[in-house]
C-alpha positions as CSV (number, residue, x, y, z in Angstrom):
1,M,1.1,9.9,13.1
2,D,2.7,10.7,10.4
3,A,4.7,9.1,7.2
4,K,6.9,7.5,9.7
5,E,3.7,5.1,9.9
6,L,3.9,4.4,6.2
7,N,7.6,3.1,7.5
8,E,5.8,0.7,10.1
9,L,3.5,-0.7,8.1
10,K,6.3,-1.3,5.3
11,R,8.3,-2.8,8.3
12,V,5.1,-5.2,9.7
13,I,3.8,-6.0,6.0
14,R,7.4,-7.3,5.6
15,S,7.6,-9.4,8.4
16,R,4.3,-11.1,7.9
17,K,5.5,-12.4,4.1
18,D,5.9,-15.5,4.9
19,G,3.6,-15.8,8.0
20,D,0.4,-17.9,8.9
21,I,-2.1,-17.0,5.7
22,E,-5.1,-18.0,8.2
23,R,-4.1,-15.4,10.5
24,S,-2.5,-12.7,8.4
25,R,-4.8,-10.9,6.1
26,T,-1.0,-9.5,4.8
27,A,1.0,-12.7,4.2
28,R,-2.6,-13.7,2.6
29,H,-2.3,-11.2,0.7
30,L,1.0,-11.7,-1.1
31,S,0.5,-15.7,-1.0
32,R,-1.8,-14.9,-3.6
33,G,1.3,-13.0,-5.4
34,T,2.1,-10.2,-8.0
35,P,-0.8,-10.1,-10.0
36,R,-3.7,-10.4,-7.6
37,C,-1.6,-7.5,-5.3
38,A,-1.9,-4.9,-8.3
39,R,-4.9,-6.0,-9.1
40,K,-6.0,-4.9,-5.2
41,V,-4.3,-1.5,-5.7
42,G,-6.3,-1.0,-8.6
43,E,-9.4,-1.7,-7.0
44,E,-8.7,1.0,-3.7
45,A,-7.5,3.6,-6.3
46,V,-11.1,3.7,-8.2
47,E,-12.0,3.2,-4.1
48,V,-10.5,7.0,-3.2
49,V,-11.2,8.1,-7.0
50,V,-15.7,7.2,-6.0
51,A,-14.9,8.5,-2.4
52,A,-13.4,11.7,-3.8
53,L,-16.2,12.8,-6.2
54,G,-19.2,12.0,-3.8
55,E,-18.8,10.7,-0.4
56,T,-17.7,12.2,2.6
57,R,-13.6,13.7,3.9
58,T,-13.5,10.1,6.0
59,D,-14.8,8.0,3.3
60,V,-11.4,9.3,1.4
61,I,-9.6,8.6,4.2
62,N,-10.6,6.0,5.0
63,E,-10.1,4.5,1.2
64,S,-7.0,6.2,1.0
65,A,-5.2,4.1,4.3
66,D,-6.5,1.0,2.3
67,M,-4.8,1.6,-1.4
68,L,-1.8,2.6,1.5
69,Y,-1.0,-0.6,2.4
70,H,-2.2,-2.4,-1.0
71,W,0.6,-0.3,-2.0
72,L,2.8,-1.5,-0.3
73,V,1.8,-5.3,0.1
74,L,2.2,-4.8,-3.8
75,M,6.0,-3.7,-2.8
76,E,6.7,-6.4,-1.3
77,S,6.0,-8.3,-3.6
78,L,7.9,-7.4,-6.6
79,E,10.6,-6.9,-3.8
80,I,11.3,-3.8,-4.3
81,D,11.9,-1.4,-1.3
82,A,8.9,1.5,-0.7
83,D,12.9,3.4,0.0
84,E,13.6,3.2,-3.5
85,V,10.5,4.9,-4.1
86,Y,10.4,7.8,-1.9
87,A,13.4,8.5,-3.4
88,E,12.4,8.7,-6.4
89,L,9.9,11.2,-5.3
90,A,13.3,12.8,-3.4
91,R,15.0,13.5,-7.3
92,R,11.7,14.4,-8.8
93,R,11.0,16.8,-5.8
94,A,14.9,18.9,-6.4
95,E,14.4,18.7,-10.2
96,M,10.4,20.6,-9.5
């Protein structure tokens, strides 16, 4: 697996945006609004830091996956395509 997984996950998140909140965790997160999505990204980021400072490599990987999922949910809630962020990363890389 590689970064293509992020694009597939982005597609799945978008497809579930208006789904049944009883059946879809993604639809449930999005139904709670952008502030709640943003807080969730913050919570997950803290969990990555905590794992990095004292837990196992596997814990860091798992928490990082959670953070990336919630970041993509936040981007969807803001109607920002992750490709826009990727383009900004490419622009910055060109300046390095």
